[in-house]
SELO-682970 format. One record per residue: x, y, z of N, C-alpha, C in turn. Coordinates in steps of 0.001 Angstrom, whole numbers, padded with zeros to 6 digits, always signed. Example, Ala and Ser with C-alpha at 12.3 -4.5 7.8 and 13.67 -1.06 7.14 Angstrom:
! SELO-682970
+013190-005690+007800+012300-004500+007800+013200-003300+007800/+012850-002250+007080+013670-001060+007140+012900+000030+007870/
! end
This chain:
! SELO-682970
-063536+034514-044606-063404+034993-043248-062620+033990-042393/-062873+032680-042620-062148+031660-041866-060649+031742-042147/-060314+032013-043394-058895+032116-043747-058242+033279-042998/-058955+034393-042870-058428+035548-042145-058180+035199-040676/-059096+034476-040065-058954+034071-038661-057767+033129-038511/-057656+032146-039402-056526+031214-039353-055195+031948-039556/-055185+032890-040474-053978+033672-040739-053599+034498-039512/-054564+035102-038859-054328+035897-037654-053771+035016-036537/-054328+033849-036352-053850+032916-035330-052431+032466-035648/-052155+032172-036899-050820+031735-037301-049789+032833-037043/-050124+034063-037388-049214+035194-037147-048979+035365-035650/-050041+035265-034864-049904+035405-033407-048996+034315-032840/-049122+033088-033345-048282+031994-032865-046816+032229-033241/-046562+032718-034433-045196+032982-034877-044577+034085-034034/-045321+035150-033785-044820+036258-032968-044514+035774-031556/-045398+034974-030980-045188+034442-029631-043961+033533-029592/-043822+032653-030561-042666+031752-030605-041373+032541-030774/-041402+033573-031589-040226+034408-031799-039848+035133-030514/-040833+035647-029790-040564+036340-028534-039961+035390-027508/-040451+034168-027449-039908+033186-026506-038469+032834-026839/-038158+032664-028103-036786+032305-028461-035842+033473-028200/-036309+034690-028355-035469+035851-028084-035155+035928-026594/-036116+035683-025736-035893+035693-024293-034860+034636-023910/-034959+033464-024477-034018+032391-024174-032604+032775-024579/-032447+033340-025784-031103+033704-026226-030553+034851-025382/-031408+035774-024928-030951+036861-024066-030424+036322-022750/-031069+035294-022209-030633+034723-020945-029255+034091-021070/-028926+033556-022236-027626+032932-022436-026505+033959-022425/-026804+035204-022791-025766+036229-022850-025689+037066-021574/-026529+036786-020599-026474+037526-019347-025147+037272-018643/-024672+038285-017923-023436+038136-017164-023780+037887-015707/-022849+037301-014990-023061+037082-013562-022292+038161-012817/-023000+039201-012418-022379+040323-011722-022205+039967-010249/-020989+040183-009777-020650+039924-008378-020410+041252-007682/-020953+041400-006494-020692+042588-005676-019671+042201-004612/-018675+043046-004431-017643+042749-003435-017147+044033-002791/-016515+043860-001642-015841+044947-000942-014376+044550-000844/-013500+045536-000992-012071+045285-000912-011437+046418-000128/-010675+046069+000912-009958+047093+001674-008838+047641+000800/-008830+048979+000636-007819+049656-000177-007358+050898+000573/-006034+051023+000757-005482+052174+001462-005345+053378+000546/-005656+054541+001108-005530+055802+000396-005770+056944+001363/-005574+058174+000887-005657+059315+001792-006583+060434+001353/-006719+060647+000043-007372+061874-000401-008207+061643-001666/-008713+062733-002223-009513+062654-003443-008683+062196-004638/-007402+062549-004667-006536+062067-005742-006406+060548-005652/-006316+060041-004446-006255+058581-004252-007545+057940-004765/-008670+058543-004388-009972+058020-004818-010017+057904-006334/-009605+058961-007029-009627+058951-008490-008696+057875-009049/-007498+057742-008481-006514+056756-008948-007008+055338-008705/-007543+055082-007505-008037+053747-007155-009195+053347-008057/-010166+054242-008199-011336+053928-009019-010962+053765-010488/-010047+054593-010976-009614+054478-012373-008897+053153-012625/-008046+052748-011694-007321+051481-011849-008292+050305-011865/-009281+050336-010991-010265+049248-010935-011129+049224-012198/-011579+050404-012644-012432+050477-013832-011705+050036-015089/-010392+050155-015109-009608+049779-016284-009561+048265-016499/-009918+047501-015470-009921+046040-015585-011179+045620-016344/-010979+044839-017414-012113+044373-018202-013040+043524-017336/-014326+043832-017389-015311+043086-016616-015809+043838-015395/-015146+044948-015041-015590+045749-013896-016723+046653-014366/-017848+046567-013670-019036+047330-014052-019112+048668-013327/-018821+048668-012028-018886+049911-011267-017994+049818-010027/-017489+050977-009608-016636+051051-008420-016916+052333-007657/-016721+052284-006354-016820+053473-005508-015930+053246-004294/-014921+054098-004125-014015+053980-002986-014473+054921-001896/-014615+054395-000693-014988+055166+000490-013718+055412+001293/-013210+056637+001242-011961+056986+001916-012033+056874+003424/-013173+057189+003979-013332+057114+005432-013250+055670+005917/-013893+054783+005194-013897+053362+005551-012719+052598+004959/-012024+053230+003991-010925+052573+003271-011410+051292+002598/-012588+051379+001989-013221+050233+001328-013602+050596-000096/-013337+049672-000997-013776+049798-002379-014994+048903-002545/-016080+049483-003015-017297+048729-003321-017307+048561-004832/-017435+047328-005300-017394+047124-006738-018333+046037-007197/-018720+046171-008453-019516+045176-009154-018721+044764-010380/-018582+043459-010566-017813+042974-011705-018376+041652-012205/-018048+041362-013453-018459+040117-014090-017449+039046-013691/-017862+038121-012859-016965+037074-012354-016477+036140-013460/-017164+036114-014582-016710+035292-015703-015582+035974-016467/-015453+037291-016316-014454+038042-017068-013228+038408-016241/-013379+038522-014921-012256+038921-014068-012468+038392-012655/-011511+038702-011786-011611+038247-010398-011222+039380-009458/-011562+039214-008207-011192+040204-007201-009675+040316-007103/-008975+039220-007265-007508+039219-007208-006912+040049-008341/-007471+039936-009536-006991+040708-010689-007224+042198-010474/-008369+042544-009932-008684+043945-009655-007740+044484-008582/-007504+043696-007526-006590+044108-006457-005181+044335-007000/-004739+043487-007905-003409+043629-008497-003309+044928-009306/-004344+045261-010049-004345+046498-010835-004272+047723-009926/-004984+047669-008821-004966+048787-007871-003590+048898-007227/-002988+047779-006871-001646+047785-006279-000629+048352-007270/-000772+048014-008531+000150+048535-009549-000010+050050-009738/-001130+050595-009286-001357+052043-009335-000817+052735-008089/-000343+051935-007100+000282+052520-005913-000471+052381-004610/-001527+051596-004595-002338+051483-003378-002390+050045-002876/-002032+049878-001605-002108+048568-000969-003573+048152-000841/-003817+046865-001027-005152+046311-000822-005038+045165+000175/-006160+044617+000544-006159+043464+001447-005528+042248+000781/-005450+042247-000546-004937+041084-001269-003566+041294-001905/-003133+042537-002043-001897+042813-002780-001266+044103-002264/+000056+044141-002229+000778+045331-001784+001358+046048-002993/+001274+047379-002988+001843+048178-004072+003363+048065-004043/+003990+047987-005211+005458+047984-005252+005994+049278-004621/+007096+049172-003904+007648+050337-003206+007939+051492-004152/+008514+051212-005318+008846+052303-006236+007603+053030-006737/+006518+052309-006941+005270+052938-007386+004676+053748-006242/+004657+053176-005037+004145+053894-003870+004954+055164-003629/+006277+055071-003682+007144+056224-003413+006974+057337-004442/+006491+057012-005625+006276+058012-006668+004938+058756-006516/+004097+058313-005572+002819+058998-005352+003075+060400-004792/+002156+061337-005028+002267+062656-004393+002268+062502-002867/+002877+063437-002180+002990+063358-000715+001641+063210-000021/+000617+063890-000538-000708+063805+000118-001343+062425-000001/-000803+061593-000882-001368+060265-001126-000657+059166-000335/+000393+059513+000368+001152+058491+001084+000441+058149+002401/+000195+056883+002576-000578+056401+003719+000228+055457+004602/+001364+054971+004133+002185+054059+004947+002943+054855+006012/+003133+054216+007147+003882+054875+008224+005294+054373+008298/
! end
């Protein structure tokens, strides 16, 4: 009977130690998600889709939502994998000016008429 008790205690200790080491290794692989807002110009639902698609295409971007009324992009991204500047550049290359980067004229001019926001 004593052997059974010792065996049970030993198994419990091994399971506990294994669980602790798993938690530690999980913490090492956690990402540091950053929430940010970025001013992005656009006009319509097509703009919303283009802006969000361009941002999501950047590796490390977790989620995006463009508010057309506020002209603001709300995003969550892994700061170890990308930066706000990189995301802004991708959006500009899709034809939309941001607070950090301007879309090339030829790309902007190729947008549908309903998407043109410059005066």
